[in-house]
Gaussian input, Z-matrix of N, CA and C with variables (Angstrom, degrees):
# hf/3-21g

backbone

0 1
 N
 C     1     B1
 C     2     B2     1     A1
 N     3     B3     2     A2     1     D1
 C     4     B4     3     A3     2     D2
 C     5     B5     4     A4     3     D3
 N     6     B6     5     A5     4     D4
 C     7     B7     6     A6     5     D5
 C     8     B8     7     A7     6     D6
 N     9     B9     8     A8     7     D7
 C    10    B10     9     A9     8     D8
 C    11    B11    10    A10     9     D9
 N    12    B12    11    A11    10    D10
 C    13    B13    12    A12    11    D11
 C    14    B14    13    A13    12    D12
 N    15    B15    14    A14    13    D13
 C    16    B16    15    A15    14    D14
 C    17    B17    16    A16    15    D15
 N    18    B18    17    A17    16    D16
 C    19    B19    18    A18    17    D17
 C    20    B20    19    A19    18    D18
 N    21    B21    20    A20    19    D19
 C    22    B22    21    A21    20    D20
 C    23    B23    22    A22    21    D21
 N    24    B24    23    A23    22    D22
 C    25    B25    24    A24    23    D23
 C    26    B26    25    A25    24    D24
 N    27    B27    26    A26    25    D25
 C    28    B28    27    A27    26    D26
 C    29    B29    28    A28    27    D27
 N    30    B30    29    A29    28    D28
 C    31    B31    30    A30    29    D29
 C    32    B32    31    A31    30    D30
 N    33    B33    32    A32    31    D31
 C    34    B34    33    A33    32    D32
 C    35    B35    34    A34    33    D33
 N    36    B36    35    A35    34    D34
 C    37    B37    36    A36    35    D35
 C    38    B38    37    A37    36    D36
 N    39    B39    38    A38    37    D37
 C    40    B40    39    A39    38    D38
 C    41    B41    40    A40    39    D39
 N    42    B42    41    A41    40    D40
 C    43    B43    42    A42    41    D41
 C    44    B44    43    A43    42    D42
 N    45    B45    44    A44    43    D43
 C    46    B46    45    A45    44    D44
 C    47    B47    46    A46    45    D45
 N    48    B48    47    A47    46    D46
 C    49    B49    48    A48    47    D47
 C    50    B50    49    A49    48    D48
 N    51    B51    50    A50    49    D49
 C    52    B52    51    A51    50    D50
 C    53    B53    52    A52    51    D51
 N    54    B54    53    A53    52    D52
 C    55    B55    54    A54    53    D53
 C    56    B56    55    A55    54    D54
 N    57    B57    56    A56    55    D55
 C    58    B58    57    A57    56    D56
 C    59    B59    58    A58    57    D57
 N    60    B60    59    A59    58    D58
 C    61    B61    60    A60    59    D59
 C    62    B62    61    A61    60    D60
 N    63    B63    62    A62    61    D61
 C    64    B64    63    A63    62    D62
 C    65    B65    64    A64    63    D63
 N    66    B66    65    A65    64    D64
 C    67    B67    66    A66    65    D65
 C    68    B68    67    A67    66    D66
 N    69    B69    68    A68    67    D67
 C    70    B70    69    A69    68    D68
 C    71    B71    70    A70    69    D69
 N    72    B72    71    A71    70    D70
 C    73    B73    72    A72    71    D71
 C    74    B74    73    A73    72    D72
 N    75    B75    74    A74    73    D73
 C    76    B76    75    A75    74    D74
 C    77    B77    76    A76    75    D75
 N    78    B78    77    A77    76    D76
 C    79    B79    78    A78    77    D77
 C    80    B80    79    A79    78    D78
 N    81    B81    80    A80    79    D79
 C    82    B82    81    A81    80    D80
 C    83    B83    82    A82    81    D81
 N    84    B84    83    A83    82    D82
 C    85    B85    84    A84    83    D83
 C    86    B86    85    A85    84    D84
 N    87    B87    86    A86    85    D85
 C    88    B88    87    A87    86    D86
 C    89    B89    88    A88    87    D87
 N    90    B90    89    A89    88    D88
 C    91    B91    90    A90    89    D89
 C    92    B92    91    A91    90    D90
 N    93    B93    92    A92    91    D91
 C    94    B94    93    A93    92    D92
 C    95    B95    94    A94    93    D93
 N    96    B96    95    A95    94    D94
 C    97    B97    96    A96    95    D95
 C    98    B98    97    A97    96    D96
 N    99    B99    98    A98    97    D97
 C   100   B100    99    A99    98    D98
 C   101   B101   100   A100    99    D99
 N   102   B102   101   A101   100   D100
 C   103   B103   102   A102   101   D101
 C   104   B104   103   A103   102   D102
 N   105   B105   104   A104   103   D103
 C   106   B106   105   A105   104   D104
 C   107   B107   106   A106   105   D105
 N   108   B108   107   A107   106   D106
 C   109   B109   108   A108   107   D107
 C   110   B110   109   A109   108   D108
 N   111   B111   110   A110   109   D109
 C   112   B112   111   A111   110   D110
 C   113   B113   112   A112   111   D111
 N   114   B114   113   A113   112   D112
 C   115   B115   114   A114   113   D113
 C   116   B116   115   A115   114   D114
 N   117   B117   116   A116   115   D115
 C   118   B118   117   A117   116   D116
 C   119   B119   118   A118   117   D117
 N   120   B120   119   A119   118   D118
 C   121   B121   120   A120   119   D119
 C   122   B122   121   A121   120   D120
 N   123   B123   122   A122   121   D121
 C   124   B124   123   A123   122   D122
 C   125   B125   124   A124   123   D123
 N   126   B126   125   A125   124   D124
 C   127   B127   126   A126   125   D125
 C   128   B128   127   A127   126   D126
 N   129   B129   128   A128   127   D127
 C   130   B130   129   A129   128   D128
 C   131   B131   130   A130   129   D129
 N   132   B132   131   A131   130   D130
 C   133   B133   132   A132   131   D131
 C   134   B134   133   A133   132   D132
 N   135   B135   134   A134   133   D133
 C   136   B136   135   A135   134   D134
 C   137   B137   136   A136   135   D135
 N   138   B138   137   A137   136   D136
 C   139   B139   138   A138   137   D137
 C   140   B140   139   A139   138   D138
 N   141   B141   140   A140   139   D139
 C   142   B142   141   A141   140   D140
 C   143   B143   142   A142   141   D141
 N   144   B144   143   A143   142   D142
 C   145   B145   144   A144   143   D143
 C   146   B146   145   A145   144   D144
 N   147   B147   146   A146   145   D145
 C   148   B148   147   A147   146   D146
 C   149   B149   148   A148   147   D147
 N   150   B150   149   A149   148   D148
 C   151   B151   150   A150   149   D149
 C   152   B152   151   A151   150   D150
 N   153   B153   152   A152   151   D151
 C   154   B154   153   A153   152   D152
 C   155   B155   154   A154   153   D153
 N   156   B156   155   A155   154   D154
 C   157   B157   156   A156   155   D155
 C   158   B158   157   A157   156   D156
 N   159   B159   158   A158   157   D157
 C   160   B160   159   A159   158   D158
 C   161   B161   160   A160   159   D159
 N   162   B162   161   A161   160   D160
 C   163   B163   162   A162   161   D161
 C   164   B164   163   A163   162   D162
 N   165   B165   164   A164   163   D163
 C   166   B166   165   A165   164   D164
 C   167   B167   166   A166   165   D165
 N   168   B168   167   A167   166   D166
 C   169   B169   168   A168   167   D167
 C   170   B170   169   A169   168   D168
 N   171   B171   170   A170   169   D169
 C   172   B172   171   A171   170   D170
 C   173   B173   172   A172   171   D171
 N   174   B174   173   A173   172   D172
 C   175   B175   174   A174   173   D173
 C   176   B176   175   A175   174   D174
 N   177   B177   176   A176   175   D175
 C   178   B178   177   A177   176   D176
 C   179   B179   178   A178   177   D177
 N   180   B180   179   A179   178   D178
 C   181   B181   180   A180   179   D179
 C   182   B182   181   A181   180   D180
 N   183   B183   182   A182   181   D181
 C   184   B184   183   A183   182   D182
 C   185   B185   184   A184   183   D183
 N   186   B186   185   A185   184   D184
 C   187   B187   186   A186   185   D185
 C   188   B188   187   A187   186   D186
 N   189   B189   188   A188   187   D187
 C   190   B190   189   A189   188   D188
 C   191   B191   190   A190   189   D189
 N   192   B192   191   A191   190   D190
 C   193   B193   192   A192   191   D191
 C   194   B194   193   A193   192   D192
 N   195   B195   194   A194   193   D193
 C   196   B196   195   A195   194   D194
 C   197   B197   196   A196   195   D195
 N   198   B198   197   A197   196   D196
 C   199   B199   198   A198   197   D197
 C   200   B200   199   A199   198   D198
 N   201   B201   200   A200   199   D199
 C   202   B202   201   A201   200   D200
 C   203   B203   202   A202   201   D201
 N   204   B204   203   A203   202   D202
 C   205   B205   204   A204   203   D203
 C   206   B206   205   A205   204   D204
 N   207   B207   206   A206   205   D205
 C   208   B208   207   A207   206   D206
 C   209   B209   208   A208   207   D207

   B1=1.4527
   B2=1.5251
   B3=1.2976
   B4=1.4596
   B5=1.5230
   B6=1.3361
   B7=1.4602
   B8=1.5119
   B9=1.3212
   B10=1.4561
   B11=1.5270
   B12=1.3273
   B13=1.4513
   B14=1.5207
   B15=1.2942
   B16=1.4640
   B17=1.5261
   B18=1.2954
   B19=1.4647
   B20=1.5203
   B21=1.2996
   B22=1.4589
   B23=1.5264
   B24=1.3158
   B25=1.4571
   B26=1.5210
   B27=1.3255
   B28=1.4612
   B29=1.5176
   B30=1.3197
   B31=1.4491
   B32=1.5175
   B33=1.2883
   B34=1.4593
   B35=1.5262
   B36=1.3058
   B37=1.4579
   B38=1.5224
   B39=1.3198
   B40=1.4603
   B41=1.5198
   B42=1.3071
   B43=1.4736
   B44=1.5325
   B45=1.3389
   B46=1.4693
   B47=1.5230
   B48=1.3325
   B49=1.4581
   B50=1.5220
   B51=1.3356
   B52=1.4695
   B53=1.5322
   B54=1.3218
   B55=1.4581
   B56=1.5125
   B57=1.3216
   B58=1.4690
   B59=1.5249
   B60=1.3204
   B61=1.4598
   B62=1.5258
   B63=1.3164
   B64=1.4603
   B65=1.5265
   B66=1.3263
   B67=1.4679
   B68=1.5230
   B69=1.3357
   B70=1.4546
   B71=1.5207
   B72=1.3163
   B73=1.4693
   B74=1.5200
   B75=1.3176
   B76=1.4736
   B77=1.5240
   B78=1.3095
   B79=1.4549
   B80=1.5292
   B81=1.3345
   B82=1.4623
   B83=1.5287
   B84=1.3211
   B85=1.4591
   B86=1.5310
   B87=1.3114
   B88=1.4719
   B89=1.5289
   B90=1.3183
   B91=1.4549
   B92=1.5246
   B93=1.3210
   B94=1.4692
   B95=1.5344
   B96=1.3191
   B97=1.4754
   B98=1.5239
   B99=1.3250
   B100=1.4586
   B101=1.5150
   B102=1.3316
   B103=1.4671
   B104=1.5216
   B105=1.3209
   B106=1.4610
   B107=1.5214
   B108=1.3249
   B109=1.4569
   B110=1.5143
   B111=1.3137
   B112=1.4680
   B113=1.5165
   B114=1.3259
   B115=1.4555
   B116=1.5243
   B117=1.3224
   B118=1.4578
   B119=1.5204
   B120=1.3356
   B121=1.4560
   B122=1.5236
   B123=1.3252
   B124=1.4567
   B125=1.5188
   B126=1.3271
   B127=1.4596
   B128=1.5196
   B129=1.3220
   B130=1.4601
   B131=1.5207
   B132=1.3240
   B133=1.4584
   B134=1.5133
   B135=1.3162
   B136=1.4707
   B137=1.5231
   B138=1.3163
   B139=1.4534
   B140=1.5139
   B141=1.3176
   B142=1.4636
   B143=1.5314
   B144=1.3217
   B145=1.4581
   B146=1.5245
   B147=1.3243
   B148=1.4650
   B149=1.5169
   B150=1.3211
   B151=1.4535
   B152=1.5255
   B153=1.3198
   B154=1.4642
   B155=1.5242
   B156=1.3156
   B157=1.4496
   B158=1.5217
   B159=1.3234
   B160=1.4629
   B161=1.5206
   B162=1.3235
   B163=1.4691
   B164=1.5279
   B165=1.3355
   B166=1.4552
   B167=1.5106
   B168=1.3130
   B169=1.4555
   B170=1.5261
   B171=1.3343
   B172=1.4617
   B173=1.5157
   B174=1.3217
   B175=1.4539
   B176=1.5194
   B177=1.3199
   B178=1.4604
   B179=1.5234
   B180=1.3108
   B181=1.4608
   B182=1.5223
   B183=1.3250
   B184=1.4600
   B185=1.5299
   B186=1.3137
   B187=1.4732
   B188=1.5265
   B189=1.3309
   B190=1.4678
   B191=1.5187
   B192=1.3441
   B193=1.4533
   B194=1.5174
   B195=1.3268
   B196=1.4588
   B197=1.5338
   B198=1.3230
   B199=1.4558
   B200=1.5218
   B201=1.3514
   B202=1.4510
   B203=1.5109
   B204=1.3167
   B205=1.4576
   B206=1.5210
   B207=1.3145
   B208=1.4657
   B209=1.5006
   A1=108.50
   A2=115.46
   A3=120.97
   A4=110.99
   A5=115.30
   A6=119.47
   A7=111.60
   A8=118.79
   A9=121.24
   A10=111.40
   A11=117.51
   A12=120.21
   A13=114.78
   A14=117.25
   A15=118.28
   A16=110.52
   A17=114.52
   A18=121.46
   A19=106.55
   A20=117.10
   A21=121.62
   A22=114.37
   A23=119.02
   A24=118.58
   A25=115.12
   A26=118.93
   A27=118.20
   A28=113.21
   A29=117.84
   A30=120.75
   A31=114.79
   A32=119.15
   A33=121.67
   A34=109.45
   A35=116.56
   A36=123.00
   A37=110.28
   A38=115.72
   A39=121.46
   A40=111.16
   A41=117.45
   A42=119.93
   A43=112.87
   A44=118.02
   A45=121.08
   A46=112.97
   A47=117.20
   A48=121.64
   A49=109.22
   A50=119.20
   A51=120.63
   A52=110.97
   A53=116.61
   A54=123.12
   A55=118.03
   A56=119.21
   A57=119.09
   A58=110.81
   A59=115.60
   A60=120.92
   A61=110.31
   A62=117.96
   A63=120.95
   A64=111.31
   A65=117.46
   A66=120.55
   A67=110.32
   A68=117.67
   A69=120.97
   A70=110.85
   A71=117.06
   A72=121.42
   A73=110.80
   A74=117.23
   A75=120.99
   A76=111.10
   A77=117.38
   A78=122.06
   A79=110.96
   A80=116.27
   A81=120.23
   A82=111.52
   A83=116.69
   A84=119.99
   A85=110.31
   A86=117.60
   A87=120.58
   A88=110.18
   A89=116.48
   A90=121.17
   A91=112.42
   A92=116.18
   A93=122.26
   A94=110.40
   A95=116.31
   A96=122.94
   A97=112.90
   A98=116.54
   A99=121.43
   A100=115.17
   A101=117.35
   A102=119.86
   A103=108.36
   A104=115.78
   A105=121.51
   A106=111.15
   A107=115.61
   A108=123.82
   A109=106.33
   A110=116.90
   A111=119.63
   A112=110.07
   A113=115.42
   A114=123.10
   A115=108.80
   A116=116.79
   A117=121.31
   A118=111.78
   A119=116.38
   A120=119.90
   A121=109.42
   A122=116.22
   A123=121.58
   A124=108.21
   A125=116.18
   A126=121.44
   A127=109.08
   A128=115.53
   A129=121.22
   A130=108.18
   A131=116.39
   A132=122.29
   A133=108.41
   A134=115.63
   A135=121.10
   A136=112.31
   A137=116.35
   A138=121.20
   A139=115.99
   A140=118.13
   A141=118.96
   A142=109.69
   A143=114.53
   A144=120.41
   A145=109.47
   A146=114.76
   A147=121.55
   A148=106.81
   A149=115.62
   A150=122.60
   A151=109.73
   A152=116.92
   A153=122.16
   A154=106.48
   A155=116.21
   A156=120.98
   A157=110.93
   A158=115.90
   A159=122.31
   A160=113.14
   A161=118.76
   A162=121.47
   A163=111.40
   A164=116.90
   A165=121.35
   A166=115.30
   A167=117.56
   A168=121.41
   A169=110.33
   A170=115.55
   A171=121.49
   A172=108.54
   A173=115.43
   A174=122.65
   A175=109.41
   A176=115.67
   A177=121.91
   A178=107.65
   A179=115.63
   A180=120.17
   A181=108.13
   A182=115.94
   A183=120.37
   A184=109.90
   A185=116.94
   A186=121.71
   A187=112.67
   A188=117.37
   A189=121.43
   A190=112.66
   A191=117.65
   A192=121.36
   A193=113.31
   A194=117.64
   A195=122.15
   A196=109.65
   A197=116.56
   A198=121.37
   A199=110.54
   A200=114.63
   A201=120.99
   A202=109.57
   A203=116.01
   A204=121.71
   A205=107.18
   A206=115.71
   A207=119.12
   A208=111.35
   D1=142.41
   D2=-179.21
   D3=-65.84
   D4=142.60
   D5=176.91
   D6=-65.98
   D7=-16.96
   D8=179.10
   D9=-66.48
   D10=-17.12
   D11=-176.40
   D12=-93.90
   D13=-29.11
   D14=-173.14
   D15=-140.42
   D16=140.02
   D17=173.46
   D18=-90.39
   D19=114.75
   D20=-168.82
   D21=-61.37
   D22=-41.43
   D23=-171.93
   D24=-70.80
   D25=-25.47
   D26=177.16
   D27=-134.24
   D28=11.98
   D29=173.81
   D30=70.87
   D31=25.68
   D32=-178.96
   D33=-77.82
   D34=127.90
   D35=-178.71
   D36=-97.24
   D37=154.90
   D38=178.08
   D39=-54.57
   D40=-43.87
   D41=-177.47
   D42=-70.71
   D43=-8.32
   D44=176.55
   D45=-91.48
   D46=-7.01
   D47=-179.20
   D48=-71.89
   D49=138.14
   D50=176.79
   D51=-54.97
   D52=156.52
   D53=-171.35
   D54=-73.72
   D55=4.02
   D56=-179.50
   D57=-84.66
   D58=152.23
   D59=177.83
   D60=-62.96
   D61=-38.68
   D62=179.76
   D63=-62.98
   D64=-38.64
   D65=177.06
   D66=-64.05
   D67=-39.94
   D68=176.70
   D69=-63.16
   D70=-45.15
   D71=179.27
   D72=-60.23
   D73=-45.01
   D74=179.20
   D75=-61.88
   D76=-43.16
   D77=178.74
   D78=-62.14
   D79=-47.97
   D80=-178.74
   D81=-64.78
   D82=-35.33
   D83=178.46
   D84=-66.23
   D85=-41.37
   D86=175.97
   D87=-61.25
   D88=-41.93
   D89=-179.04
   D90=-71.10
   D91=-18.62
   D92=-178.25
   D93=-102.09
   D94=28.52
   D95=177.95
   D96=55.16
   D97=38.62
   D98=175.66
   D99=83.93
   D100=-2.68
   D101=178.20
   D102=-76.31
   D103=131.04
   D104=-175.15
   D105=-59.65
   D106=133.28
   D107=173.97
   D108=-117.94
   D109=135.21
   D110=-178.21
   D111=-136.88
   D112=163.05
   D113=178.81
   D114=-79.35
   D115=118.01
   D116=179.38
   D117=-86.49
   D118=-35.14
   D119=-174.09
   D120=-161.08
   D121=141.36
   D122=175.56
   D123=-120.03
   D124=129.03
   D125=178.52
   D126=-130.15
   D127=165.43
   D128=174.03
   D129=-105.65
   D130=125.64
   D131=177.62
   D132=-135.86
   D133=123.99
   D134=179.47
   D135=53.64
   D136=38.32
   D137=176.03
   D138=79.09
   D139=12.13
   D140=177.77
   D141=-136.06
   D142=154.15
   D143=179.85
   D144=-77.16
   D145=133.19
   D146=177.37
   D147=-117.49
   D148=127.98
   D149=-177.14
   D150=-106.64
   D151=115.35
   D152=174.22
   D153=-87.81
   D154=115.73
   D155=-174.13
   D156=-100.03
   D157=162.04
   D158=-176.96
   D159=-68.46
   D160=-9.76
   D161=177.43
   D162=-83.99
   D163=0.80
   D164=177.05
   D165=93.20
   D166=0.25
   D167=-179.68
   D168=-114.25
   D169=159.69
   D170=176.43
   D171=-113.79
   D172=145.39
   D173=-177.01
   D174=-132.61
   D175=149.66
   D176=175.85
   D177=-150.92
   D178=165.74
   D179=175.62
   D180=-94.12
   D181=140.04
   D182=177.62
   D183=-82.50
   D184=-173.91
   D185=-177.14
   D186=-61.02
   D187=-25.20
   D188=178.66
   D189=-89.14
   D190=1.01
   D191=179.38
   D192=82.20
   D193=17.11
   D194=179.37
   D195=-100.34
   D196=145.75
   D197=-179.61
   D198=-69.77
   D199=143.98
   D200=172.14
   D201=-145.04
   D202=150.44
   D203=177.56
   D204=-87.94
   D205=136.14
   D206=178.99
   D207=-95.37

């Protein structure tokens, strides 16, 4: 399983991260061994904001307001 989904030391999942962009950035930075991850681009797709991050992946919130990797 990709490290982007779970924080190994306490089992924290991506979808458990609070809905703010800063919380997502902090989570991704922890998962990236402390290397800074930042938002490269924000677009609207199907009525929701999609964040293209510097780690090469895109993230958005689902209908419940939880983060998911696209």
